[in-house]
Phi, psi and omega in degrees: 000139179270172180268031182285129179239127176257131179228150176258146179277141177291338178291325181294333182278346181284150177279146181293149179286146176274126182247129177275098184290347178289349179251006182249122172060188180290148180263158179302129179088355180290149178285131181274130176291152178299140177215163178217153178193178179260140177277186184294347179256005180085006180275133179295137177231146175239170176301315181297327182286348179270349181294136173254192181297337180251014181098210180214154176233126177259133178238125177258122180241119178247121183296146175275004186255023183252000000 
């Protein structure tokens, strides 16, 4: 028999917190403020420069690993 010990974390036994998503970040349909930044090639981009013939869609992805 090996000396392997299995233990459970007390954090795993806790119930997840309820988060009110209506108070987090932009909401669906909200107007996006104008912004500017550099793309991967160092070229300046603005919100207006990202629009295509059908507009633009912004997707916010927040990792669960932070």
